[in-house]
NUPA-821975 format. One record per atom (N, C-alpha, C, CB): x, y, z; residue in three letters. Coordinates in steps of 0.2 Angstrom, whole numbers, padded with zeros to 4 digits, always signed. Glycine has a CB too. Layout:
residues N
XYZALA
...
end
This chain:
residues 81
+0035-0020+0106MET
+0028-0018+0106MET
+0026-0011+0107MET
+0024-0021+0112MET
+0024-0008+0103ASN
+0021-0001+0102ASN
+0018+0002+0107ASN
+0018-0001+0096ASN
+0016+0008+0107ARG
+0011+0011+0112ARG
+0005+0009+0112ARG
+0010+0018+0110ARG
+0002+0008+0105LYS
-0005+0006+0104LYS
-0006-0001+0106LYS
-0007+0008+0096LYS
-0001-0005+0104GLU
-0003-0011+0107GLU
-0003-0012+0114GLU
+0002-0016+0105GLU
+0002-0009+0118ILE
+0000-0009+0125ILE
-0005-0005+0128ILE
+0005-0007+0127ILE
-0008-0001+0125GLU
-0015+0003+0127GLU
-0020-0003+0126GLU
-0018+0009+0122GLU
-0020-0006+0118SER
-0025-0012+0118SER
-0024-0017+0122SER
-0024-0016+0112SER
-0018-0019+0125LYS
-0019-0026+0129LYS
-0021-0024+0135LYS
-0011-0030+0130LYS
-0020-0018+0137VAL
-0022-0015+0145VAL
-0029-0013+0145VAL
-0018-0009+0147VAL
-0033-0012+0139ASN
-0039-0011+0138ASN
-0043-0016+0138ASN
-0040-0008+0133ASN
-0040-0022+0134GLN
-0042-0027+0134GLN
-0043-0033+0141GLN
-0038-0029+0129GLN
-0038-0032+0145PHE
-0039-0034+0152PHE
-0044-0031+0156PHE
-0033-0034+0155PHE
-0044-0025+0155LEU
-0049-0020+0160LEU
-0056-0022+0159LEU
-0048-0012+0159LEU
-0056-0023+0152ILE
-0064-0025+0149ILE
-0065-0032+0152ILE
-0064-0026+0141ILE
-0061-0037+0150ASN
-0063-0044+0150ASN
-0061-0046+0157ASN
-0060-0047+0146ASN
-0057-0044+0161ASP
-0055-0047+0168ASP
-0058-0042+0172ASP
-0048-0048+0169ASP
-0059-0038+0173PHE
-0061-0033+0178PHE
-0069-0030+0176PHE
-0056-0026+0179PHE
-0072-0032+0171GLU
-0077-0031+0168GLU
-0080-0022+0168GLU
-0081-0035+0171GLU
-0073-0020+0167ILE
-0076-0012+0166ILE
-0078-0010+0160ILE
-0070-0007+0167ILE
-0083-0006+0159ASP
-0088-0004+0154ASP
-0081+0000+0149ASP
-0095+0001+0156ASP
-0082-0001+0142GLU
-0078+0001+0138GLU
-0079+0008+0137GLU
-0079-0003+0134GLU
-0085+0012+0138ASN
-0085+0019+0137ASN
-0081+0021+0144ASN
-0095+0022+0136ASN
-0081+0019+0149ALA
-0077+0022+0155ALA
-0069+0022+0153ALA
-0078+0016+0161ALA
-0067+0018+0149ILE
-0058+0019+0147ILE
-0057+0025+0145ILE
-0055+0014+0142ILE
-0054+0029+0147ARG
-0051+0036+0145ARG
-0046+0037+0148ARG
-0054+0042+0146ARG
-0041+0040+0144GLU
-0033+0041+0146GLU
-0034+0045+0154GLU
-0029+0048+0140GLU
-0039+0049+0154GLU
-0039+0054+0160GLU
-0044+0050+0166GLU
-0042+0063+0158GLU
-0047+0044+0165ALA
-0050+0041+0169ALA
-0046+0038+0174ALA
-0054+0036+0165ALA
-0047+0040+0182LEU
-0044+0038+0187LEU
-0045+0030+0191LEU
-0046+0043+0190LEU
-0040+0029+0190LEU
-0040+0021+0191LEU
-0045+0018+0197LEU
-0032+0018+0191LEU
-0044+0022+0203LYS
-0050+0019+0208LYS
-0055+0023+0207LYS
-0048+0018+0216LYS
-0057+0029+0207ASP
-0062+0033+0207ASP
-0066+0031+0201ASP
-0058+0041+0208ASP
-0064+0031+0196ASP
-0067+0032+0189ASP
-0067+0024+0186ASP
-0063+0036+0184ASP
-0064+0020+0188LEU
-0063+0013+0185LEU
-0064+0008+0190LEU
-0056+0012+0181LEU
-0066+0009+0198GLY
-0067+0006+0202GLY
-0061+0001+0203GLY
-0072+0003+0201GLY
-0055+0001+0202ILE
-0051-0002+0204ILE
-0048-0002+0210ILE
-0048-0002+0200ILE
-0050-0007+0215ASP
-0049-0007+0222ASP
-0039-0011+0224ASP
-0056-0013+0226ASP
-0039-0011+0229SER
-0032-0014+0232SER
-0032-0022+0229SER
-0032-0014+0241SER
-0038-0026+0230LEU
-0039-0033+0229LEU
-0036-0033+0221LEU
-0048-0036+0230LEU
-0040-0029+0216ASP
-0040-0030+0210ASP
-0030-0028+0208ASP
-0046-0024+0208ASP
-0028-0024+0212TYR
-0021-0022+0210TYR
-0016-0029+0211TYR
-0019-0016+0215TYR
-0018-0033+0214VAL
-0015-0040+0216VAL
-0016-0044+0209VAL
-0019-0044+0222VAL
-0022-0043+0207ASP
-0023-0047+0199ASP
-0019-0045+0193ASP
-0032-0046+0197ASP
-0020-0037+0193ILE
-0016-0034+0188ILE
-0010-0036+0189ILE
-0017-0027+0186ILE
-0006-0036+0195VAL
+0001-0037+0195VAL
+0002-0044+0191VAL
+0003-0037+0201VAL
-0002-0048+0193VAL
+0000-0055+0189VAL
-0002-0055+0181VAL
-0004-0061+0192VAL
-0007-0051+0180ILE
-0009-0050+0173ILE
-0004-0046+0168ILE
-0016-0047+0173ILE
-0001-0041+0171VAL
+0005-0036+0168VAL
+0010-0041+0167VAL
+0008-0029+0173VAL
+0012-0045+0172GLU
+0019-0050+0172GLU
+0018-0054+0167GLU
+0020-0054+0179GLU
+0011-0057+0166ARG
+0011-0062+0160ARG
+0010-0059+0154ARG
+0005-0067+0162ARG
+0007-0054+0154THR
+0007-0050+0147THR
+0013-0046+0145THR
+0000-0046+0146THR
+0016-0042+0149PHE
+0021-0038+0147PHE
+0029-0041+0150PHE
+0020-0031+0150PHE
+0028-0046+0154GLY
+0036-0048+0156GLY
+0039-0045+0160GLY
+0040-0048+0151GLY
+0036-0040+0165PHE
+0040-0038+0170PHE
+0034-0038+0179PHE
+0042-0028+0166PHE
+0039-0037+0182LYS
+0034-0037+0189LYS
+0034-0028+0190LYS
+0038-0042+0196LYS
+0028-0027+0192ILE
+0024-0019+0194ILE
+0029-0020+0203ILE
+0012-0019+0193ILE
+0032-0014+0203LYS
+0034-0014+0209LYS
+0030-0008+0214LYS
+0042-0012+0210LYS
+0027-0011+0219PRO
+0022-0006+0223PRO
+0024+0002+0224PRO
+0020-0009+0231PRO
+0029+0004+0225GLU
+0031+0011+0226GLU
+0032+0014+0220GLU
+0037+0013+0229GLU
+0033+0010+0214GLU
+0032+0013+0207GLU
+0025+0014+0206GLU
+0034+0009+0201GLU
+0020+0010+0207MET
+0012+0011+0206MET
+0009+0016+0210MET
+0008+0004+0207MET
+0012+0018+0214ALA
+0010+0022+0220ALA
+0009+0030+0217ALA
+0015+0023+0227ALA
+0012+0031+0212ILE
+0012+0038+0210ILE
+0006+0037+0203ILE
+0021+0042+0206ILE
+0005+0030+0200VAL
+0000+0030+0195VAL
-0007+0031+0197VAL
-0001+0024+0194VAL
-0010+0036+0195HIS
-0018+0038+0197HIS
-0023+0036+0192HIS
-0020+0047+0199HIS
-0019+0039+0185THR
-0025+0038+0179THR
-0023+0033+0175THR
-0027+0045+0175THR
-0027+0031+0170LEU
-0026+0026+0164LEU
-0019+0029+0160LEU
-0033+0026+0158LEU
-0019+0034+0159LYS
-0014+0038+0155LYS
-0007+0034+0159LYS
-0016+0046+0157LYS
-0006+0037+0166GLU
-0001+0035+0170GLU
+0002+0028+0168GLU
-0003+0036+0178GLU
-0004+0025+0169PHE
-0004+0017+0169PHE
+0000+0015+0163PHE
-0010+0013+0169PHE
-0004+0018+0156TYR
+0000+0016+0149TYR
+0008+0018+0150TYR
-0004+0022+0143TYR
+0009+0024+0154ASP
+0016+0027+0154ASP
+0019+0021+0156ASP
+0017+0033+0157ASP
+0017+0020+0163TYR
+0022+0015+0166TYR
+0023+0010+0162TYR
+0019+0013+0173TYR
+0018+0007+0161ILE
+0020+0000+0157ILE
+0024+0001+0151ILE
+0014-0004+0154ILE
+0023+0007+0146ASP
+0028+0008+0140ASP
+0034+0010+0143ASP
+0026+0014+0136ASP
+0036+0013+0148GLY
+0042+0015+0150GLY
+0046+0008+0151GLY
+0041+0018+0156GLY
+0041+0004+0156LYS
+0045-0003+0156LYS
+0047-0007+0152LYS
+0042-0007+0158LYS
+0043-0008+0146VAL
+0042-0012+0141VAL
+0049-0009+0137VAL
+0034-0012+0137VAL
+0049-0002+0137HIS
+0055+0000+0133HIS
+0062+0002+0137HIS
+0053+0006+0128HIS
+0063-0001+0143SER
+0068+0001+0146SER
+0074-0004+0147SER
+0065+0002+0152SER
end
């Protein structure tokens, strides 16, 4: 899976499952402040990422992820490790 496919899948679940406005999805968007992702949403994200990409998110690794670009980078790194 290449980077564009990862970004597309992430964007799709943000729009469809979390009802985030497509116009808000930008690499520099802050997950919490700009996209409104809260702690309960992270539980759902863990499940979706595991189902979609085949790995579990480690909470300590996600603690350093603040922007959508960092989230893409995190997933890309896990998929290609």
